[in-house]
C-alpha positions, 0 to 999 in steps of 0.5 A: 670718679671724673669729679674726684679726678678733676680735684686731685689734678686740682690738688696736685696743681697747687701742691706744685705751686707752692713747692715751687714758689717756696724753692724760688723763695729761698734761692732768691734770698741767698746772698749772690757769690762774691757780691760784699767784699771786705778789705783791711785798706790804708788811709791816706793819713797812714790809718788803717781801716776796714772796709766791706764793698757791697756791689748789689743794688740795696742793703745787706746787714751784717751780724756778728755774734762777738760784735756790734752788726753793721747796715751795708749800704751800696758802695764802700762801707767804713766799718772799723777804723784805727788811727796812726799810733793808736793803741785801740782794741781791735774786735775784728782780730778774734774769730767770730760768727758772722752772718749776712741778710738782705735789707736792714732793721729799723728800730721805728719801723712802720708800713703805711704804703698800699700795695698794687695788685701785679695785673693791669689796672682795672682788671681782677685776679685771684690769689692764695696765700703759701701759709708754709712760707716764712714771709707773707706770699700770695699766688696770684692766678695770672693766665700763662703769657700775660704781663706782670705789673709791679706792686711797688716802687723800689730798686731791683736787687742782684738775682741768681737767676734771670726769672727771678726779681727782687725789688727792694722799697725805700721803708727797707721792705722787699717784693719778690716775683717768682715763677715768670717766664720773663723778666723785664727789669735789671738790677739796678734798675728803678721800678716804679708802681705799675710798671710791666715787670715781666711774663706770667710763667705756666704756674702763675706768679707768686709774689712774696712780701717780707721785711728782711 
């Protein structure tokens, strides 16, 4: 009876860990409110241009159903321009369904960079794979209160919750560090592989790797 209760408690703990990871990952990938703003602006030569201002530190992908799509890098992005006196058609006049995604979709994507473990160099850890996640997600069994380390170099993106950390890598992939008790990194900060990034929470640490 005690053994069954112990196995039941372990199963409930694992299920609660996976559920918390899934909820956090979905929340993390939502675009922060007012992070991207579009403006029609006049040019110095009398023309008009449509600019998207990306206030995040990682790239976004703008998908438009009735038009081509656009990569929005941090800062100002001019996606359409009408020269003064031009009769060119404007595809942005009509309505169109559009969506934003974090990251970009490079045509010839190849990943060859190895990932480190989110623990101190030389230490061992155990993990389980969250099969129900849409992204490659591993839940590492790190003791509550232990330091979490970055698995790859990149730049921290803007997130809605302070305990969440989203790192944007140079090859347009992401690493999401979830369920941490404390996050050391601020948005816009460059993070190096093996750098301390936070403190593990009571459920361990969930690390998701994904391409946009």
